[in-house]
C-alpha positions, -999 to +999 in steps of 0.1 A: -404-285+012-369-299+019-366-336+012-345-346+042-353-380+057-348-401+087-340-438+080-373-456+085-375-492+073-399-521+076-400-558+064-418-560+030-424-592+010-428-585-028-436-621-036-473-615-037-469-588-063-449-612-085-478-637-082-505-612-087-491-600-120-479-634-132-442-626-133-423-657-140-388-655-126-375-689-139-364-690-175-373-721-195-343-745-197-342-746-235-341-709-238-315-706-211-293-731-230-296-711-262-285-680-242-256-698-228-245-711-262-252-679-281-226-668-306-223-637-328-239-643-362-220-614-377-186-621-362-168-621-395-184-589-408-177-564-379-156-533-380-131-536-352-135-504-331-119-516-299-096-486-304-123-462-291-121-458-253-158-463-245-172-460-209-206-470-195-228-449-171-253-469-152-268-472-117-244-488-091-245-526-092-262-528-127-249-557-148-272-554-179-251-527-196-268-518-229-248-487-238-213-474-239-203-440-251-174-419-262-179-382-269-153-357-281-152-320-288-141-312-324-132-280-342-167-280-357-188-293-328-190-328-313-184-364-324-204-391-306-198-428-307-225-447-290-223-485-288-254-505-281-254-542-272-261-561-305-287-585-291-301-592-326-268-608-335-268-634-307-305-645-307-318-670-332-351-654-344-366-689-347-354-702-314-369-706-280-350-676-266-366-653-291-400-669-284-397-664-246-383-629-248-411-621-273-436-631-246-419-612-217-414-579-236-391-562-211-373-566-178-395-560-148-377-543-119-387-550-083-369-539-052-358-575-043-347-585-079-355-584-115-377-606-138-354-604-168-362-601-205-333-624-212-314-650-191-288-633-170-261-654-186-267-633-217-280-599-204-256-597-175-228-617-192-219-624-227-240-596-243-235-569-217-210-542-224-189-549-193-155-533-189-125-548-205-146-573-226-147-573-264-183-572-273-205-571-305-223-538-308-245-517-330-222-487-332-238-453-338-216-425-352-232-390-349-215-358-360-229-326-345-223-289-350-214-263-324-250-262-312-250-300-308-274-305-337-268-337-357-252-332-392-247-368-401-255-401-384-253-439-391-251-472-374-230-503-382-221-536-366-188-533-348-166-549-321-161-526-291-143-525-258-155-505-227-126-492-206-145-481-174-178-486-156-191-453-142-222-444-123-243-412-123-233-399-089-196-405-096-199-387-130-216-358-113-189-356-086-162-357-112-179-330-132-181-308-102-145-314-095-134-309-131-120-344-133-143-361-158-131-392-176-115-381-209-141-401-228-169-380-215-152-347-208-174-330-233-206-344-219-217-314-197-214-290-227-231-314-250-259-322-226-266-285-219-268-277-256-291-306-263-314-296-235-315-261-249-323-275-283-351-296-269-367-266-251-364-246-283-383-274-301-410-274-274-399-305-256-413-311-221-392-325-192-404-332-157-383-332-125-407-347-101-394-364-069-387-400-079-396-425-052-373-455-049-374-485-026-340-495-013-327-520+013-320-504+047-286-522+045-290-535+081-319-560+082-325-587+057-358-581+039-362-546+054-369-518+029-372-480+030-384-453+007-361-426-006-364-397-030-339-406-057-316-377-064-315-367-101-283-351-110-273-330-140-253-360-151-286-380-154-299-353-177-268-351-198-266-389-203-303-390-211-297-366-240-273-391-256-300-417-257-327-392-269-305-380-297-298-415-308-335-424-308-343-393-329-316-402-354-329-438-356-364-425-363-351-403-390-332-432-407-363-453-407-387-426-419-364-414-447-359-450-460-396-458-459-414-488-445-410-505-422-405-482-393-411-487-356-415-455-336-422-445-300-450-420-303-471-397-280-501-376-291-500-338-286-514-326-253-550-313-254-553-275-254-577-278-225-550-295-204-526-267-211-552-240-203-559-258-171-522-256-162-522-219-170-550-213-146-531-233-119-499-213-126-518-181-122-534-192-090-499-201-076-485-168-087-461-184-113-454-160-142-460-177-175-459-155-206-485-163-232-460-171-259-438-193-237-440-231-243-449-252-213-416-270-214-397-237-210-419-226-181-413-259-163-376-257-169-375-223-152-390-235-120-371-242-088-379-279-084-377-276-046-407-253-043-443-263-038-454-245-069-430-266-090-442-298-074-479-289-082-472-278-118-450-307-127-475-331-112-502-315-133-480-316-164-481-354-163-516-351-177-499-336-209-477-367-214-502-395-218-509-420-246-473-431-252-473-461-275-455-478-304-464-471-340-455-493-369-452-474-402-460-493-434-462-482-470-441-457-489-415-433-475-429-405-453-424-371-469-436-351-439-438-359-402-474-355-390-482-352-353-492-389-353-455-399-359-440-376-332-433-381-296-449-349-282-427-347-251-396-347-274-413-328-302-397-350-329-400-385-343-383-409-319-375-446-317-364-469-289-330-484-299-307-480-269-319-507-244-321-540-262-311-561-232-341-548-213-367-539-239-379-561-268-387-534-295-351-520-295-339-552-311-363-547-340-358-510-345-320-514-343-321-541-370-341-519-393-315-491-389-286-514-394-299-527-426-309-493-439-274-479-433-258-510-448-280-509-479-294-544-473-329-558-469-347-557-436-348-594-424-381-612-427-381-619-389-383-582-383-411-574-407-431-605-397-426-598-360-433-560-357-470-562-349-464-589-323-436-570-307-457-539-304-486-559-289-462-574-264-447-540-255-481-524-249-491-553-226-458-554-207-457-516-204-491-517-187-479-545-163-446-527-156-464-495-145-488-515-123-459-535-107-439-503-099-470-487-084-479-518-064-444-521-050-444-484-039-480-486-025-471-518-005-439-502+009-457-469+018-486-487+036-462-510+054-440-482+066-470-462+078-491-491+092-482-484+128-484-446+125-522-440+123-529-407+140-495-392+133-494-357+119-471-348+089-460-317+071-472-320+035-475-301+002-509-303-016-501-315-051-537-316-064-568-302-049-600-323-045-622-323-076-656-340-076-651-376-065-614-374-067-596-368-034-569-343-030-533-355-033-505-346-010-468-352-008-450-358+025-412-358+026-405-381+056-409-408+045-415-397+009-451-406+002-476-394-024-511-402-012-548-392-012-561-367+014-597-362+026-610-327+030-603-297+009-566-286+013-557-257-010-535-267-040-499-257-036-502-250+001-479-263+028-503-280+053-504-302+083-522-335+077-529-366+098-526-402+088-560-418+091-552-453+079-525-474+062-533-510+053-506-532+037-533-558+028-550-534+004-519-513-002-540-482+007-532-451+027-554-422+036-546-388+051-570-361+063-570-323+064-573-303+086-552-325+108-573-319+139-604-331+120-588-364+110-600-383+141-636-374+133-631-383+096-618-418+106-644-426+131 
């Protein structure tokens, strides 16, 4: 199914979703004042690395820039410098800003604006790695061999200076034209080799259509759904963050407690066997010895079979959480300390402006590399930070789904009875309705009847209700009227 769209928009008010999930947009005055007056607690101890020509890669318009990178090809492989905003250095652990961010947990993203983890004066201003601004950073230095496997890695407090602010589409266009910024000229080769290394480990990556809600650019408060294009540049840049998180986990585990990991349990064998049956039914060749990640990577993402199998693969990637490691150093890495989608120990350290736990894990790594003691505020606050993240992760997922459901049902509210071309992502099973994907507008929704999994079918919209945020399709299309009435 081709994902070409007409521009269809409708007025949508996301205020009710903010209220439903208790998302407070206003920051307390005292915490905002702390953010405005924040200063670098380690200003006199930083290594000046403003000589490194860093660049940032973010979505267009983003102001909370957590990461800046510089990657070079060497005679023995690659040298990566990755600067992360040093939030821990500008927040008083006993202050009101730390208390408020410790309650929020993360930045919540809604189509009409964010509910930020930190006041914008900090996250989009003095702590953000904006171009041509000297900023305090946690600077990762990672040396890699010809296969882009890390040989040495460390992190230190440094002063950095970003030279350019890039976005994913621009990086992809420059890569296609052979005109990449010199600071990331090695990124395509690096990214491809890191992806290959991940697949060799048994990592699992999904390339499902990503629904996004964007302004129609013409009418105030009017929104439309699009399928967000994912470029190779997205994948390459993601590998930089994944690599850094893997190095951070290794630093913490090798040094002993405390460690703060992002973990995911291994998929159940029954789930993998179910996927094998689905692949066989769809005519997709899957050798017995081939890991699921390699099978998925070999699919054409534009085919119905890929859409079905990648949708089913989401059942393999469940149970992600945060794990605090206490006690002595860990000599081996059991499954309980791994992230199964990455197939390695992993930690969140690259988005401290937007995610609470990164501040804690980064501080542990900084002190381990410096040979100093982990601060008391970190050890005392780990359990609370994990509880906050688990709660806020749940809310963030529900908020994202609610915004998409509201937009879908609003866009389709006046189109009951309309027929659509669709791909059947999941067949009906017991009390669970079938699930279908239509491309115009890009909607994933339940479908009555028994459409065959993986088939391209014609369905009819039975109902779309913005009040309940529910939509329903029916198959066969010519039976939909009977189903609704």
